[in-house]
C-alpha positions in Angstrom: 8.5 -23.2 -8.5 5.7 -23.8 -7.0 3.1 -21.6 -4.7 4.2 -23.6 -1.7 8.0 -23.5 -2.8 7.7 -19.6 -3.1 5.9 -19.5 0.6 9.2 -21.1 2.0 11.6 -19.0 0.5 12.6 -14.9 0.3 10.2 -14.7 -2.8 10.0 -11.1 -4.5 8.1 -10.7 -7.8 10.5 -9.9 -10.8 8.6 -8.6 -14.1 9.8 -10.5 -17.3 9.7 -7.0 -19.2 12.1 -5.4 -16.6 15.3 -5.3 -18.9 13.1 -3.1 -21.6 12.6 -0.3 -18.5 14.4 2.6 -19.8 16.4 3.5 -16.7 17.3 -0.8 -16.8 18.4 0.0 -20.6 20.8 3.0 -19.9 22.3 0.2 -17.0 22.6 -2.1 -19.5 23.9 0.6 -22.3 26.5 1.6 -20.0 27.4 -1.9 -18.1 25.6 -4.5 -19.9 24.5 -7.7 -18.4 27.2 -7.2 -15.3 25.1 -4.0 -14.0 22.0 -5.8 -14.7 23.1 -8.7 -12.6 24.3 -6.8 -10.0 21.1 -4.8 -9.7 18.8 -8.1 -9.2 21.7 -8.9 -6.5 21.1 -5.4 -4.4 17.1 -6.3 -4.8 18.1 -9.7 -3.6 20.1 -8.4 -0.2 17.0 -5.7 0.5 14.8 -8.8 0.7 17.1 -10.8 3.0 17.7 -7.7 5.1 15.0 -6.8 7.9 14.0 -3.2 6.9 14.6 -4.2 3.0 17.5 -1.5 2.9 21.4 -2.3 2.1 24.7 -0.1 3.2 25.5 2.6 0.9 29.4 1.3 1.7 30.4 0.1 -1.4 33.2 -1.2 -0.6 31.5 -3.8 1.5 28.8 -4.0 -0.7 31.3 -5.0 -3.8 33.0 -7.4 -1.2 30.0 -9.2 -0.5 28.7 -9.3 -4.4 32.7 -10.3 -5.4 32.6 -6.8 -7.8 34.2 -3.7 -8.4 33.0 -0.8 -5.7 33.0 1.4 -8.3 30.8 -0.5 -10.4 28.8 -1.2 -7.5 28.4 2.7 -7.0 27.5 3.5 -10.4 24.8 1.0 -10.8 23.3 2.3 -7.3 23.7 5.7 -8.1 23.7 6.9 -11.7 20.6 5.5 -13.1 17.9 6.8 -10.7 17.3 3.2 -9.3 17.6 3.4 -5.8 17.1 5.8 -3.3 18.7 6.8 0.1 17.6 7.5 3.5 19.1 7.9 7.1 18.8 4.9 9.1 18.5 5.1 13.1 21.7 4.9 13.5 22.6 8.0 11.5 24.5 6.4 8.4 23.0 6.3 5.2 21.0 3.3 3.5 20.1 2.4 0.3 16.4 1.2 -0.7 14.2 1.2 -3.8 10.4 2.9 -3.7 8.8 0.3 -5.9 10.6 -2.6 -5.0 8.8 -1.5 -1.3 5.5 -1.3 -3.2 6.0 -4.7 -4.3 7.0 -6.2 -1.0 4.4 -4.1 0.9 1.3 -6.0 -1.3 2.9 -9.3 -1.2 2.6 -9.0 2.9 -1.1 -7.6 3.1 -1.7 -10.7 0.7 -0.1 -12.9 3.2 -1.7 -11.3 6.7 -5.0 -11.2 5.1 -4.5 -15.5 4.4 -2.9 -15.8 7.8 -5.9 -13.5 9.7 -8.6 -15.9 7.4 -6.6 -19.1 8.7 -6.7 -17.9 12.1 -10.5 -17.1 12.0 -11.3 -20.3 10.5 -9.1 -22.1 13.3 -10.9 -20.0 16.4 -14.2 -20.5 15.0 -13.6 -24.5 14.6 -12.4 -24.6 18.2 -15.3 -22.8 19.5 -18.0 -25.2 17.9 -16.0 -28.2 19.3 -16.0 -27.1 22.6 -19.5 -26.2 22.4 -20.3 -29.9 21.0 -18.5 -31.7 24.1 -19.5 -28.9 26.7 -22.8 -31.3 29.0 -25.9 -29.7 29.4 -26.6 -28.4 32.5 -29.0 -30.6 35.0 -32.4 -29.4 35.5 -32.9 -28.8 39.4 -36.6 -27.8 41.0 -35.7 -24.3 41.5 -34.7 -23.8 37.9 -38.4 -25.9 37.0 -40.1 -23.6 39.4 -38.7 -20.1 37.3 -39.5 -22.4 34.0 -42.9 -22.6 35.2 -43.3 -19.1 36.2 -42.2 -17.3 32.7 -44.3 -19.6 30.9 -47.3 -17.9 33.0 -46.3 -14.6 32.2 -45.5 -15.3 29.0 -49.2 -15.9 28.5 -50.3 -13.0 30.1 -48.0 -11.1 28.0 -49.7 -12.7 24.9 -52.7 -11.6 26.0 -52.2 -8.3 26.5 -50.7 -8.1 23.0 -54.0 -9.6 21.5 -56.2 -7.2 23.4 -54.1 -4.2 22.1 -54.3 -5.4 18.7 -58.0 -5.5 18.5 -58.2 -2.0 20.2 -55.9 -0.8 17.4 -58.4 -2.6 14.7 -61.3 -0.7 15.8 -59.6 2.7 15.9 -58.8 2.2 12.3 -62.5 1.1 11.6 -63.4 4.5 13.1 -61.6 6.4 11.1 -62.7 5.2 7.7 -64.3 7.9 5.2 -67.9 7.0 3.6 -66.3 5.6 1.0 -64.1 2.8 2.7 -61.0 4.6 2.2 -58.6 5.5 4.7 -59.0 9.0 6.0 -55.0 9.2 6.8 -53.2 7.1 5.0 -49.4 7.0 4.8 -47.3 8.2 2.2 -45.5 5.8 -0.2 -42.0 5.8 0.7 -39.5 6.5 -2.6 -37.9 4.3 -3.9 -34.3 3.0 -2.7 -31.8 5.2 -4.7 -29.4 3.3 -6.6 -25.8 3.0 -6.2 -23.8 4.8 -8.9 -20.7 2.4 -9.3 -19.4 4.3 -12.6 -16.2 6.1 -12.7 -13.8 3.1 -11.6 -15.3 3.0 -8.3 -17.6 0.6 -6.7 -17.2 -2.7 -7.6 -14.6 -2.4 -10.0 -12.2 -0.9 -7.2 -13.3 -3.6 -4.8 -11.4 -5.8 -6.9 -7.9 -4.2 -5.5 -8.6 -5.3 -2.4 -10.1 -9.0 -3.0 -6.8 -10.9 -2.4 -8.0 -14.3 -2.7 -9.7 -13.9 -5.8 -6.1 -11.8 -7.0 -4.5 -15.0 -5.9 -6.6 -17.4 -8.1 -6.0 -15.4 -10.9 -2.6 -15.3 -10.6 -2.4 -19.3 -10.6 -4.8 -19.6 -13.7 -2.3 -16.6 -15.6 0.8 -18.2 -14.2 1.7 -14.9 -13.2 3.0 -13.4 -9.4 0.5 -11.8 -7.9 2.1 -8.3 -7.9 2.0 -8.8 -11.9 -2.2 -9.3 -11.4 -3.0 -6.5 -9.0 -1.1 -4.0 -11.5 -3.2 -5.3 -14.3 -6.5 -4.9 -11.6 -5.2 -1.2 -10.8 -4.9 -0.4 -14.7 -8.6 -2.0 -14.9 -9.8 0.1 -12.4 -8.2 3.0 -14.2 -9.3 1.9 -17.8 -13.1 1.8 -16.4 -12.8 5.0 -14.8 -11.7 6.4 -18.2 -14.5 5.1 -20.0 -17.5 5.6 -17.2 -18.1 1.9 -16.7 -20.6 0.6 -14.2 -20.8 -2.6 -12.9 -24.0 -4.2 -11.3 -21.7 -6.2 -9.0 -18.6 -7.7 -7.9 -19.3 -10.8 -10.1 -20.3 -8.3 -13.2 -16.4 -6.4 -12.9 -14.5 -9.9 -12.1 -16.3 -10.9 -15.9 -15.6 -7.5 -17.2 -11.9 -8.4 -16.3 -11.7 -11.7 -17.5 -13.4 -10.4 -21.1 -10.5 -7.9 -21.6 -7.9 -9.8 -20.7 -9.2 -12.8 -22.9 -10.3 -9.9 -25.9 -6.9 -9.5 -28.4 -5.4 -6.3 -27.5 -6.6 -6.5 -23.9 -3.8 -7.4 -22.0 -1.3 -4.9 -24.0 -3.7 -2.0 -23.2 -3.8 -2.7 -19.7 0.1 -2.8 -19.8 -0.1 0.7 -21.6 -1.7 2.0 -18.8 0.8 0.4 -16.4 3.8 2.0 -18.3 2.1 5.3 -18.1 1.4 5.3 -14.5 4.9 4.5 -13.5 5.9 7.4 -15.6 3.6 9.7 -13.9 5.2 8.3 -11.1 8.5 8.3 -12.1 7.6 12.4 -12.7 6.4 12.6 -9.0 9.3 11.2 -7.6 11.4 13.4 -9.6 9.6 16.4 -8.7 9.9 15.2 -4.9 13.7 15.2 -5.3 14.3 18.1 -7.0 12.0 20.1 -3.9 13.9 18.3 -1.4 17.0 19.3 -3.4 16.0 22.8 -3.1 15.3 22.6 0.7 18.4 21.2 1.4 20.3 23.8 -0.2 18.4 26.5 1.5 19.4 24.3 4.8 22.7 24.4 3.8 22.8 28.1 3.1 21.0 28.4 6.0 23.7 27.4 7.9 26.9 28.5 6.1 29.4 30.6 7.8 29.7 34.2 6.1 32.6 35.8 5.4 33.1 38.0 7.9 32.3 35.3 11.1 35.1 33.1 8.9 37.8 35.8 9.4 36.6 36.6 12.8 37.0 33.0 13.6 40.9 33.0 12.1 42.0 35.8 14.1 41.8 38.6 11.8 39.6 41.9 11.7 37.1 41.5 9.1 37.6 45.4 8.5 40.9 44.9 7.5 41.5 41.4 5.9 39.6 39.8 3.0 39.0 36.3 2.1 41.5 36.5 -0.6 44.1 37.1 1.9 43.2 34.4 3.8 43.2 32.1 0.5 46.5 33.2 -0.1 49.1 30.4 2.0 52.2 33.2 1.6 49.9 36.1 2.9 49.0 34.1 5.9 52.2 32.7 6.6 53.6 36.4 6.6 50.7 38.0 8.6 49.8 35.5 11.8 46.2 36.1 13.3 45.7 39.5 14.9 44.0 38.0 18.4 43.3 34.7 19.9 39.7 33.6 18.0 
């Protein structure tokens, strides 16, 4: 698919080694290629939606995908491939964090290119307007003003010349007998050289150079998202090696040499996998903390046994939860009062 064709469709990046992801492997082990296909069909649905989410009504989703709703539910819920959030309408929606990150990078690239095209168009239109605008006609009043301005400029130049001569005479008076200056100005210190080590500076600037990333993607025949991941791994590599770059061109050259070297790309892909595992662990930790907070919220909202018994119309001092859980006892002992 060409670049022009991609820009006119609902394109989204797909890593060539996605099938070897640990979560995808567990999905394929249980549901085979059918589960793998459902996973990507759900991603396609997310790409087509306005907010990047799909419904969690698996009957509706299964009908749309022409697959068993229980199989669709298992793909969504059992392998940690998707997350859930509450919409403005109060219903639960399914989304993917990694998919959102990838699409955000593509949208950022598109926005930067659109803004750059708009600036070029505005500059061209402004130049065309200035070239076609007629020059103002001179009139006697303008000529007189111009003459007065020239005369005033000559007087100003003369005052500056006299002031310069007075300053030179004053400097001669301050000379020592040996010709040296009595009040010489201190030599300013040399400008401090910026430190771009630790993966910062020019190496990190490559993550914002979207036009360069697009050119690299065309050369490597890769998606912009894949190149963005390689650049991020390159920044981490420079930070680990304490590498310093003298310019952005030097950082780009270092990146190209690393990719061209044997084992260079495998090294960057290893860094990417480690970063993903770290992000997955962080995500799991966030989910665990959220589950703990939700448990505490539900616990705070839970009705105490005494209040439950009283709501059923019985005296908590005389009736227990075990009695209320026995249907025969409830039938033989109607409520003592109206709750």
